[in-house]
Residue frames relative to the residue before (quaternion, step in Angstrom):
aa qw qx qy qz dx dy dz
M 1.0000 0.0000 0.0000 0.0000 0.00 0.00 0.00
D 0.4048 -0.7333 0.5034 0.2123 3.60 -0.89 0.97
F 0.3784 -0.7592 0.4833 0.2163 3.55 -0.51 1.17
A 0.5957 0.5856 -0.3758 0.4012 3.58 1.23 -0.50
K 0.7120 0.4139 -0.2616 0.5033 3.64 1.22 -0.34
P 0.2991 -0.7912 0.4850 0.2222 3.68 -0.25 1.06
I 0.5551 -0.5881 0.4928 0.3212 3.50 -1.24 0.65
R 0.2055 -0.8047 0.5496 0.0905 3.58 -0.83 1.00
S 0.6506 0.4773 -0.3262 0.4924 3.61 1.22 -0.26
G 0.6896 0.4885 -0.3689 0.3870 3.51 -1.37 0.28
P 0.5986 -0.5781 0.4057 0.3781 3.62 -1.23 0.29
V 0.4306 -0.5766 0.5988 0.3513 3.45 -1.47 0.01
L 0.2912 -0.7408 0.5903 0.1341 3.51 -0.89 1.12
V 0.0972 -0.7972 0.5950 0.0311 3.62 -0.63 1.11
T 0.2159 -0.7477 0.6172 0.1155 3.60 -0.60 1.18
G 0.8099 0.1832 -0.1762 0.5286 3.58 -0.98 0.88
G 0.3067 0.8093 -0.4503 0.2195 3.52 1.26 0.51
A 0.6546 0.4696 -0.3335 0.4896 3.57 1.31 -0.03
G 0.5441 0.5969 -0.4083 0.4254 3.54 1.28 0.27
Y 0.7962 -0.3653 0.2166 0.4310 3.46 -1.42 -0.05
V 0.7848 0.2931 -0.2104 0.5039 3.65 0.42 -1.07
G 0.5969 0.5844 -0.3487 0.4249 3.61 1.11 -0.63
S 0.6710 0.5187 -0.3064 0.4321 3.53 0.90 -0.84
H 0.6477 0.4954 -0.2973 0.4967 3.57 1.14 -0.69
A 0.6187 0.5307 -0.3378 0.4707 3.57 1.14 -0.59
V 0.5948 0.5639 -0.3342 0.4654 3.53 1.12 -0.83
R 0.6583 0.5222 -0.2917 0.4571 3.53 0.82 -1.04
C 0.6962 0.4913 -0.2756 0.4449 3.52 0.83 -1.01
L 0.5959 0.5391 -0.3310 0.4946 3.64 1.09 -0.68
Q 0.7066 0.4693 -0.2706 0.4552 3.52 0.75 -1.06
A 0.6199 0.5391 -0.3278 0.4664 3.62 1.08 -0.62
N 0.7268 0.3786 -0.2351 0.5227 3.54 1.24 -0.42
D 0.5577 -0.6589 0.3561 0.3578 3.58 1.31 0.65
I 0.4776 0.6207 -0.4831 0.3914 3.57 0.93 0.86
D 0.4386 -0.7018 0.5067 0.2416 3.57 -0.80 1.05
V 0.0997 -0.8035 0.5868 0.0124 3.57 -0.95 0.88
V 0.0573 -0.7202 0.6869 0.0782 3.54 -1.31 0.65
V 0.2438 -0.7819 0.5614 0.1185 3.55 -0.78 1.04
V 0.1217 -0.7586 0.6361 0.0716 3.46 -1.12 0.89
D 0.2020 0.7852 -0.5543 0.1883 3.64 -0.47 1.06
N 0.3520 -0.7420 0.5200 0.2347 3.60 -0.97 0.64
L 0.3998 -0.7659 0.4137 0.2870 3.55 1.49 0.00
S 0.3553 0.7386 -0.5017 0.2767 3.59 1.14 0.47
T 0.7897 0.1381 -0.0822 0.5920 3.51 1.18 -0.66
G 0.6490 0.5391 -0.2990 0.4459 3.57 1.30 -0.39
F 0.3095 -0.7563 0.5549 0.1560 3.56 -1.27 0.29
E 0.4797 -0.7142 0.4455 0.2476 3.53 -0.71 1.16
R 0.6286 0.5550 -0.3401 0.4256 3.52 1.09 -0.68
L 0.6109 0.5835 -0.3683 0.3882 3.61 1.06 -0.34
I 0.7615 0.3583 -0.1858 0.5072 3.58 1.18 -0.42
S 0.2023 -0.7660 0.6028 0.0949 3.50 -1.29 0.54
A 0.5102 0.5964 -0.4033 0.4705 3.55 1.09 0.94
P 0.6635 -0.4850 0.3849 0.4200 3.56 -1.20 0.37
L 0.1286 -0.8162 0.5614 0.0472 3.61 -0.80 0.97
E 0.1295 -0.7363 0.6603 0.0707 3.47 -1.12 0.92
V 0.2337 -0.7659 0.5772 0.1599 3.58 -0.47 1.21
C 0.2885 0.7426 -0.5522 0.2457 3.62 -0.49 1.22
D 0.3424 -0.7172 0.5733 0.1993 3.51 -1.07 0.72
L 0.5002 -0.6774 0.4388 0.3138 3.63 -0.81 0.90
R 0.6073 0.5579 -0.3757 0.4227 3.59 1.18 -0.46
D 0.6106 0.4958 -0.3428 0.5137 3.64 1.38 -0.16
K 0.1981 -0.8358 0.4996 0.1122 3.51 0.16 1.29
E 0.6531 0.5190 -0.3278 0.4433 3.61 0.94 -0.75
G 0.6323 0.5048 -0.3216 0.4920 3.64 1.04 -0.78
L 0.6430 0.5410 -0.3103 0.4445 3.54 0.94 -0.94
F 0.6709 0.5012 -0.3086 0.4511 3.52 0.88 -0.95
D 0.6476 0.5038 -0.3454 0.4555 3.57 0.94 -0.80
V 0.6067 0.5266 -0.3634 0.4717 3.66 0.95 -0.68
M 0.7200 0.4355 -0.2859 0.4585 3.63 0.64 -1.00
R 0.6461 0.5194 -0.3401 0.4440 3.66 0.98 -0.67
R 0.6523 0.4854 -0.3209 0.4857 3.65 1.11 -0.63
H 0.7832 0.3788 -0.2084 0.4469 3.67 0.81 -0.92
K 0.1774 -0.8244 0.5141 0.1566 3.57 1.16 -0.44
P 0.0235 -0.8552 0.5177 -0.0043 3.60 0.57 1.05
R 0.4560 -0.6504 0.5356 0.2867 3.58 -1.18 0.61
A 0.7822 -0.0370 0.0628 0.6188 3.58 1.16 -0.65
V 0.3009 -0.7296 0.5899 0.1707 3.45 -1.47 0.19
M 0.1025 -0.7348 0.6619 0.1068 3.56 -1.01 0.72
H 0.1637 -0.8356 0.5235 0.0298 3.54 -0.52 1.28
F 0.0288 0.7973 -0.5989 0.0697 3.54 -0.58 1.23
A 0.5356 0.6509 -0.4185 0.3382 3.65 1.12 -0.54
A 0.3808 0.6903 -0.5467 0.2822 3.57 -0.71 1.16
R 0.3869 -0.6287 0.5870 0.3325 3.50 -1.30 0.19
C 0.1388 -0.8610 0.4807 -0.0912 3.60 -0.85 1.20
Y 0.5673 0.5852 -0.4137 0.4057 3.55 0.97 0.67
V 0.4568 -0.7332 0.4320 0.2590 3.55 -0.57 1.26
G 0.6790 0.5128 -0.2877 0.4395 3.56 0.84 -0.92
E 0.6600 0.4997 -0.2918 0.4792 3.52 0.97 -0.88
S 0.6398 0.5331 -0.3380 0.4384 3.64 1.02 -0.73
V 0.5973 0.5402 -0.3706 0.4628 3.55 1.12 -0.61
R 0.7110 0.4369 -0.2671 0.4820 3.63 0.93 -0.76
D 0.8083 0.1673 -0.0701 0.5601 3.64 1.01 -0.63
P 0.0036 -0.8405 0.5413 0.0254 3.70 0.53 0.99
L 0.5871 0.5957 -0.3628 0.4110 3.55 1.11 -0.75
G 0.6685 0.5009 -0.3007 0.4602 3.59 0.84 -1.01
Y 0.6559 0.5236 -0.3190 0.4403 3.63 1.03 -0.80
Y 0.6873 0.4552 -0.2997 0.4802 3.56 0.90 -0.78
E 0.6165 0.5530 -0.3490 0.4386 3.52 1.02 -0.65
T 0.7299 0.4361 -0.2289 0.4740 3.52 0.79 -1.15
N 0.7569 0.4296 -0.2082 0.4464 3.53 0.74 -1.08
V 0.7590 0.3862 -0.2158 0.4777 3.62 0.82 -0.85
I 0.7017 0.4413 -0.2852 0.4811 3.51 0.76 -0.99
G 0.6425 0.5240 -0.3416 0.4427 3.53 1.02 -0.76
A 0.6493 0.5019 -0.3169 0.4755 3.57 0.98 -0.73
W 0.6273 0.5326 -0.3410 0.4545 3.59 1.01 -0.79
N 0.6386 0.5091 -0.3363 0.4690 3.61 0.97 -0.86
L 0.6568 0.5395 -0.3119 0.4246 3.49 0.91 -1.02
L 0.6681 0.4938 -0.2830 0.4792 3.62 0.81 -1.01
S 0.6620 0.5258 -0.2964 0.4443 3.57 0.89 -0.89
C 0.6533 0.4827 -0.2836 0.5097 3.64 1.04 -0.86
M 0.6271 0.5185 -0.3586 0.4575 3.57 0.98 -0.70
K 0.6256 0.5306 -0.3339 0.4643 3.56 0.98 -0.78
E 0.6802 0.5146 -0.2883 0.4352 3.58 0.89 -0.93
V 0.7518 0.3228 -0.2259 0.5287 3.65 1.03 -0.61
R 0.4660 -0.7178 0.4231 0.2978 3.58 1.30 0.29
C 0.4064 0.6241 -0.5307 0.4047 3.56 0.85 1.12
Q 0.0346 -0.8748 0.4822 -0.0309 3.53 -0.29 1.26
T 0.6208 0.5090 -0.3732 0.4651 3.61 1.21 0.37
L 0.0442 0.8002 -0.5900 0.0977 3.45 -0.82 1.23
V 0.1102 -0.7406 0.6595 0.0668 3.49 -1.01 0.91
M 0.0814 -0.8535 0.5144 -0.0179 3.58 -0.43 1.20
S 0.4636 -0.6476 0.5571 0.2353 3.44 -1.24 0.78
S 0.0493 0.7780 -0.6250 0.0403 3.57 -0.49 1.17
T 0.3614 -0.7507 0.5164 0.1976 3.65 -1.04 -0.25
C 0.5787 -0.5726 0.4720 0.3383 3.50 -1.32 0.37
A 0.5239 0.6420 -0.3959 0.3958 3.57 1.33 -0.21
V 0.5535 0.5816 -0.4236 0.4194 3.63 1.20 -0.11
Y 0.6016 0.5618 -0.3696 0.4311 3.63 1.21 -0.20
G 0.2895 -0.7214 0.5588 0.2891 3.64 0.99 -0.72
V 0.7736 -0.2257 0.2575 0.5332 3.50 -1.17 -0.87
P 0.3444 -0.7843 0.4631 0.2278 3.68 -0.33 1.17
Q 0.4001 -0.7150 0.5287 0.2217 3.54 -1.10 0.80
S 0.7812 0.0960 -0.0765 0.6120 3.54 1.29 -0.31
L 0.1287 -0.7913 0.5961 0.0442 3.59 -1.09 0.69
P 0.4713 -0.2561 -0.8405 0.0766 1.41 -1.89 1.70
I 0.6423 -0.5829 0.3747 0.3276 3.54 -1.31 0.60
P 0.3060 -0.7835 0.5063 0.1904 3.60 -0.54 1.02
D 0.6294 -0.5521 0.3465 0.4232 3.67 -1.08 0.37
D 0.7546 0.3633 -0.2234 0.4986 3.67 1.10 -0.54
H 0.2469 0.7743 -0.5381 0.2236 3.54 1.19 0.69
S 0.5882 -0.5905 0.4177 0.3617 3.56 -1.08 0.64
R 0.3407 -0.7498 0.5329 0.1941 3.62 -0.99 0.68
R 0.1712 0.7868 -0.5648 0.1809 3.51 -0.37 1.28
P 0.0760 -0.8449 0.5279 0.0420 3.68 0.61 1.10
I 0.2572 -0.7626 0.5817 0.1181 3.55 -1.19 0.68
S 0.7105 0.3620 -0.2812 0.5340 3.62 1.08 0.06
P 0.6206 -0.5229 0.4176 0.4088 3.67 -1.22 0.41
Y 0.5996 0.5473 -0.3794 0.4438 3.62 1.03 -0.70
G 0.7171 0.4619 -0.2861 0.4366 3.52 0.69 -1.04
R 0.6416 0.5183 -0.3146 0.4697 3.57 1.09 -0.72
S 0.6511 0.4855 -0.3375 0.4758 3.59 0.94 -0.70
K 0.6445 0.4824 -0.3481 0.4803 3.66 0.98 -0.63
L 0.6211 0.5125 -0.3592 0.4717 3.68 0.99 -0.68
A 0.6313 0.5564 -0.3351 0.4238 3.55 0.98 -0.69
V 0.6112 0.5286 -0.2964 0.5090 3.48 1.28 -0.82
E 0.6340 0.5143 -0.3410 0.4660 3.60 0.93 -0.78
F 0.6662 0.5004 -0.3300 0.4438 3.59 0.91 -0.81
L 0.6150 0.5485 -0.3364 0.4558 3.53 1.08 -0.83
A 0.6708 0.5079 -0.2926 0.4544 3.54 0.90 -0.90
E 0.6601 0.5002 -0.3172 0.4621 3.55 0.95 -0.93
D 0.6498 0.4992 -0.3258 0.4716 3.70 1.02 -0.71
F 0.6309 0.5018 -0.3291 0.4917 3.62 1.02 -0.69
S 0.6106 0.5499 -0.3518 0.4483 3.66 1.03 -0.63
R 0.6982 0.4689 -0.2733 0.4669 3.52 0.90 -1.04
A 0.7374 0.4449 -0.2492 0.4430 3.61 0.83 -0.97
Y 0.8494 0.2543 -0.0590 0.4587 3.50 0.79 -1.01
G 0.5368 -0.6584 0.3840 0.3618 3.60 1.26 0.09
F 0.3052 0.7480 -0.5301 0.2576 3.61 1.16 0.44
R 0.2441 -0.7342 0.6211 0.1248 3.48 -1.30 0.70
V 0.0415 0.8545 -0.5068 0.1060 3.49 -0.07 1.40
G 0.1888 -0.7521 0.6228 0.1039 3.52 -0.98 1.04
R 0.1098 -0.8007 0.5871 0.0459 3.59 -0.57 1.11
L 0.1053 -0.8169 0.5670 -0.0119 3.52 -0.33 1.35
R 0.1469 -0.7898 0.5945 0.0362 3.58 -0.46 1.36
Y 0.0622 0.8359 -0.5446 0.0270 3.58 -0.05 1.08
F 0.5284 -0.6435 0.4886 0.2607 3.34 -1.40 0.57
N 0.8175 -0.2961 0.1461 0.4718 3.63 -1.06 -0.49
A 0.2944 -0.7500 0.5710 0.1574 3.60 -0.37 1.24
A 0.0878 0.8021 -0.5795 0.1150 3.51 -0.92 0.97
G 0.6510 0.5268 -0.3551 0.4153 3.64 -1.24 0.14
A 0.2572 -0.7228 0.6235 0.1503 3.47 -1.44 -0.32
S 0.6434 -0.4962 0.3557 0.4619 3.56 -1.20 0.18
Q 0.6111 -0.6028 0.3559 0.3694 3.55 -1.13 0.73
D 0.6914 0.4435 -0.3116 0.4777 3.65 1.07 -0.62
A 0.4700 -0.7127 0.4182 0.3102 3.62 1.28 0.17
S 0.4548 0.7159 -0.4423 0.2916 3.58 1.12 0.33
I 0.7609 0.1052 -0.0975 0.6328 3.60 1.24 -0.48
G 0.1162 0.7896 -0.5913 0.1156 3.53 -1.15 0.67
E 0.7588 -0.3954 0.3002 0.4216 3.53 -1.30 -0.45
L 0.1218 0.7728 -0.6132 0.1091 3.52 -0.68 1.16
H 0.1457 0.7828 -0.5834 0.1601 3.49 -0.39 1.35
E 0.0097 0.7941 -0.6077 -0.0105 3.64 -0.94 0.73
P 0.4485 -0.3628 -0.7834 0.2314 1.43 -0.90 2.30
E 0.5135 -0.6177 0.5015 0.3213 3.56 -1.29 0.58
T 0.0593 -0.8090 0.5837 0.0357 3.55 -1.00 0.86
H 0.5818 0.6326 -0.3647 0.3582 3.57 1.19 -0.24
V 0.5992 -0.6387 0.3165 0.3646 3.62 -0.82 0.94
I 0.7117 0.5054 -0.3112 0.3758 3.65 0.57 -1.05
P 0.7124 0.4033 -0.3013 0.4890 3.64 0.78 -0.85
L 0.5903 0.5412 -0.3780 0.4645 3.67 1.01 -0.42
V 0.6499 0.4901 -0.3287 0.4789 3.57 0.90 -0.84
M 0.6440 0.5108 -0.3321 0.4627 3.66 0.87 -0.86
R 0.6778 0.4807 -0.3394 0.4408 3.58 0.79 -0.80
A 0.6334 0.5457 -0.3364 0.4335 3.64 1.12 -0.55
T 0.5730 0.5552 -0.4147 0.4376 3.59 1.23 0.25
Q 0.6018 0.6068 -0.3498 0.3839 3.58 1.28 -0.20
P 0.5516 -0.6124 0.4218 0.3779 3.61 -0.96 0.71
G 0.8253 0.2225 -0.1829 0.4856 3.57 -1.04 0.92
A 0.5194 0.6408 -0.4359 0.3599 3.65 1.21 0.01
Q 0.6027 -0.5455 0.4464 0.3741 3.45 -1.29 0.44
P 0.5034 -0.6487 0.4613 0.3361 3.67 -0.92 0.71
F 0.4764 -0.6376 0.5061 0.3322 3.63 -1.09 0.54
T 0.2913 -0.7579 0.5636 0.1521 3.54 -1.02 0.83
I 0.2453 -0.7223 0.6326 0.1341 3.48 -0.90 1.08
Y 0.1854 -0.8096 0.5468 0.1059 3.61 -0.44 1.10
G 0.8285 0.0814 -0.1078 0.5434 3.53 -0.18 1.34
T 0.0205 0.8059 -0.5905 0.0390 3.61 -0.63 1.11
D 0.6713 0.4935 -0.2833 0.4750 3.61 1.30 0.11
Y 0.2951 0.7197 -0.5597 0.2858 3.53 1.00 0.85
D 0.5262 -0.6195 0.4896 0.3155 3.49 -1.33 0.39
T 0.3990 0.6506 -0.5144 0.3911 3.44 0.45 1.42
P 0.7106 -0.4667 0.2691 0.4526 3.69 -1.12 0.40
D 0.8198 0.1865 -0.1293 0.5257 3.65 0.80 -0.75
G 0.6179 -0.6159 0.3074 0.3800 3.59 1.27 0.37
T 0.6652 0.4886 -0.3029 0.4765 3.57 1.32 -0.11
C 0.6701 -0.5344 0.3398 0.3872 3.57 -1.13 0.54
I 0.2530 -0.7563 0.5868 0.1403 3.68 -1.03 0.65
R 0.0257 0.7960 -0.6043 0.0231 3.58 -0.83 0.94
D 0.4239 -0.6443 0.5836 0.2541 3.53 -1.35 0.53
Y 0.1272 -0.7983 0.5874 0.0396 3.62 -0.49 1.25
V 0.0780 -0.7887 0.6097 -0.0117 3.56 -0.78 1.16
H 0.4923 -0.6898 0.4493 0.2827 3.48 -0.94 1.04
V 0.5346 -0.6610 0.4196 0.3180 3.52 -0.94 0.94
E 0.6341 0.5045 -0.3523 0.4683 3.66 1.02 -0.49
D 0.5967 0.5180 -0.3679 0.4902 3.62 1.12 -0.46
L 0.6180 0.5428 -0.3296 0.4635 3.57 1.06 -0.76
A 0.6442 0.5250 -0.3053 0.4649 3.59 0.95 -0.86
D 0.6490 0.5011 -0.3212 0.4739 3.58 0.99 -0.77
A 0.6160 0.5679 -0.3161 0.4451 3.56 1.09 -0.69
H 0.6583 0.5216 -0.3051 0.4487 3.50 1.02 -0.89
L 0.6093 0.5454 -0.3358 0.4675 3.61 1.11 -0.79
L 0.6697 0.5024 -0.2797 0.4699 3.56 0.96 -0.96
A 0.6477 0.5118 -0.3179 0.4662 3.52 1.06 -0.81
L 0.6032 0.5775 -0.3387 0.4336 3.58 1.02 -0.71
K 0.6898 0.4643 -0.2560 0.4931 3.49 0.97 -1.02
R 0.6117 0.5403 -0.3531 0.4573 3.60 1.01 -0.71
C 0.6847 0.5030 -0.2980 0.4351 3.57 0.82 -1.01
E 0.6911 0.4755 -0.2966 0.4565 3.57 0.90 -0.92
D 0.7374 0.4309 -0.2552 0.4533 3.66 0.97 -0.72
H 0.8477 0.1831 -0.0432 0.4960 3.56 1.03 -0.86
G 0.6257 -0.5438 0.3668 0.4222 3.66 1.15 -0.25
G 0.7343 -0.4805 0.2972 0.3763 3.52 -1.35 0.05
F 0.0042 -0.7643 0.6448 -0.0040 3.52 -1.39 0.23
A 0.1771 -0.7390 0.6174 0.2033 3.48 -1.46 -0.05
C 0.1282 0.8028 -0.5752 0.0911 3.63 -0.92 0.70
N 0.5200 -0.6132 0.4995 0.3227 3.44 -1.39 0.37
L 0.1408 -0.7426 0.6450 0.1128 3.60 -1.31 0.43
G 0.3737 0.6942 -0.5373 0.2996 3.57 -0.35 1.34
T 0.5876 -0.6047 0.4103 0.3473 3.55 -1.23 0.14
G 0.4855 -0.6781 0.4308 0.3449 3.52 1.21 -0.40
R 0.7016 0.4055 -0.2227 0.5420 3.48 1.41 -0.08
G 0.1783 -0.8008 0.5606 0.1128 3.66 -0.73 0.90
F 0.1498 -0.7541 0.6329 0.0918 3.52 -1.34 0.55
S 0.4384 -0.6987 0.4992 0.2653 3.57 -1.01 0.82
V 0.6702 -0.4791 0.3791 0.4215 3.51 -1.31 0.23
R 0.6736 0.4753 -0.3110 0.4730 3.57 0.97 -0.73
E 0.5758 0.5376 -0.3799 0.4848 3.64 1.18 -0.39
V 0.6274 0.5382 -0.3250 0.4595 3.56 0.94 -0.77
I 0.6372 0.5230 -0.3188 0.4678 3.52 0.94 -0.80
S 0.6470 0.5176 -0.3013 0.4718 3.56 0.95 -0.93
S 0.6530 0.5221 -0.3194 0.4461 3.56 0.93 -0.94
V 0.6571 0.5062 -0.3195 0.4583 3.62 0.93 -0.86
E 0.6419 0.5379 -0.3082 0.4514 3.51 0.98 -0.79
R 0.6536 0.4991 -0.3166 0.4728 3.54 1.09 -0.83
V 0.7110 0.4995 -0.2639 0.4188 3.48 0.82 -1.03
T 0.7732 0.3534 -0.1870 0.4923 3.57 0.88 -0.91
G 0.3605 -0.7363 0.4917 0.2937 3.58 1.16 -0.45
L 0.5824 0.5738 -0.3387 0.4656 3.60 1.32 0.36
H 0.4767 -0.6561 0.5031 0.2986 3.50 -1.26 0.50
V 0.3196 -0.7299 0.5805 0.1680 3.57 -1.03 0.89
S 0.2311 -0.7459 0.6058 0.1525 3.55 -0.76 1.02
Y 0.1271 0.8075 -0.5665 0.1047 3.57 -0.83 0.95
R 0.1806 -0.7452 0.6345 0.0972 3.48 -1.37 0.40
T 0.3958 -0.7105 0.5162 0.2685 3.57 -1.25 0.18
G 0.0968 -0.7885 0.6071 0.0182 3.52 -1.18 0.63
D 0.6822 -0.4687 0.3698 0.4221 3.54 -1.38 0.07
R 0.6263 -0.4988 0.4403 0.4063 3.59 -1.32 0.34
R 0.3551 -0.6996 0.5783 0.2236 3.48 -1.29 0.55
E 0.5450 -0.6156 0.4637 0.3301 3.59 -1.04 0.76
G 0.8068 0.3186 -0.2151 0.4487 3.55 -0.91 0.85
D 0.5757 0.6016 -0.3454 0.4328 3.55 1.41 0.09
P 0.2389 -0.7564 0.5866 0.1634 3.62 -0.41 1.00
P 0.5946 -0.5977 0.3949 0.3649 3.64 -1.09 0.64
I 0.8145 0.0435 0.0275 0.5778 3.61 0.85 -0.96
L 0.0831 0.7425 -0.6642 0.0244 3.50 -1.11 0.80
V 0.1264 0.7731 -0.5994 0.1643 3.46 -0.52 1.38
S 0.4643 -0.7335 0.4383 0.2329 3.52 -0.80 0.99
G 0.0540 -0.7587 0.6486 0.0269 3.50 -1.20 0.77
G 0.5146 0.6631 -0.4483 0.3073 3.65 -1.19 -0.39
R 0.3483 -0.7819 0.5004 0.1299 3.48 -1.11 0.74
F 0.5178 0.7061 -0.4102 0.2550 3.56 1.20 -0.37
A 0.6306 0.5563 -0.3433 0.4182 3.59 0.97 -0.82
G 0.7139 0.4405 -0.2312 0.4927 3.56 1.04 -0.90
D 0.7548 0.4373 -0.2221 0.4356 3.57 0.72 -1.08
V 0.7685 0.3365 -0.1796 0.5138 3.62 1.09 -0.81
L 0.7505 0.3766 -0.2401 0.4872 3.52 0.82 -0.93
G 0.3459 -0.7420 0.4892 0.3009 3.57 1.25 -0.56
W 0.4130 0.7146 -0.4600 0.3273 3.52 1.13 0.69
R 0.0782 0.7690 -0.6338 0.0280 3.59 -0.88 0.92
P 0.4523 -0.6817 0.4905 0.3002 3.57 -0.82 0.98
K 0.2502 -0.7845 0.5560 0.1128 3.59 -0.80 1.08
R 0.7513 0.3351 -0.1703 0.5424 3.61 1.12 -0.44
A 0.2107 0.8690 -0.4280 0.1312 3.62 1.03 0.81
E 0.5869 0.5977 -0.3889 0.3835 3.59 1.16 -0.37
L 0.5399 -0.6617 0.4025 0.3296 3.59 -0.79 0.95
D 0.6484 0.5168 -0.3395 0.4442 3.57 0.92 -0.88
R 0.6099 0.5605 -0.3242 0.4569 3.60 1.06 -0.65
I 0.6626 0.4984 -0.2854 0.4807 3.48 1.00 -0.98
V 0.6823 0.4867 -0.2812 0.4675 3.54 0.97 -0.82
E 0.5764 0.5821 -0.3638 0.4434 3.57 1.12 -0.70
D 0.6894 0.4881 -0.2728 0.4605 3.56 0.82 -1.12
A 0.6448 0.5396 -0.3006 0.4502 3.55 0.96 -0.94
W 0.7114 0.4685 -0.2629 0.4531 3.51 0.95 -1.02
R 0.5813 0.5533 -0.3776 0.4620 3.60 1.17 -0.47
F 0.6974 0.4524 -0.2985 0.4689 3.48 0.96 -0.86
E 0.5900 0.5655 -0.3820 0.4314 3.62 1.02 -0.68
Q 0.6574 0.5337 -0.3084 0.4335 3.52 0.97 -0.90
T 0.6060 0.5493 -0.3766 0.4349 3.66 1.05 -0.65
Q 0.6065 0.5979 -0.3458 0.3938 3.59 1.11 -0.58
T 0.7475 0.3223 -0.1726 0.5546 3.54 1.33 -0.40
S 0.7021 0.4317 -0.2593 0.5034 3.62 1.27 0.10
G 0.6717 -0.5343 0.3090 0.4098 3.58 1.00 0.76
G 0.6640 -0.5413 0.3049 0.4161 3.59 1.12 0.62
K 0.6212 0.5213 -0.3650 0.4574 3.63 1.17 0.35
A 0.4820 -0.6462 0.5095 0.3008 3.49 -1.05 0.89
P 0.4900 -0.6657 0.4822 0.2904 3.54 -1.13 0.68
């Protein structure tokens, strides 16, 4: 078999497909008539978020993972399975390297064994560290400042080396802050404990809820709080589909996925109050280690080459979809 010609038959295997971004990617693939098999250990994912065949497997279990891949013979892999919280990674770097790096090494090794050479991987803007230029270009130097960012950069290096040595076609998608939920409110962000800004701010509108904590109010930004580029999760799913096609047709690449516009933590609070009509209870705290002041996407590859344009880029639209899903969690699973 010629490694230069990607396999076009078989399903796409989606690791972490029962998680937040992965479940939206699964739905996008299925909507485009692509067969999917999900691999997830369900440690943070939810089986109810997916409607595809599920193999319960931890990527650290290389033998089990190889058995899954041998049976399904995937044409490609979309890799979402990882631990992904900056603050947690500072407290538990060992766990992050074990899950993210060893899991990815097992995945790439098993792909090589079954001769599946197309990989679209979820990377992160955290590989850049504190940006030297803004907005951050696709070819910005990679100098992560957190164990999470360093573990994801290690996975990028692994993928790059496999590409050179074995002819893998790898799309490395460095996306910014995933947010929002599906338009029909059937799938969305479910984390326990929750650490992402938008759902935490929304929860702080409820009677008796803990106030939202703004970590750091003395950053060199217009209002003193961190600025982030929030990208709708359904836009991210669309980008993964385009990346799959690009890898299969033309080979690997790396690019940013973001809107090119940043919003501060205080602006997120204001958006939630506009959308919900409710008051957000909040307090201020110290900065968190590993948090750069500003992370905003730049670069032209996603738009010019992939043909990707965020369709749901307005912050209020992102918050509206997230709020609709949040309400389903307290209304018997039905959107209001």
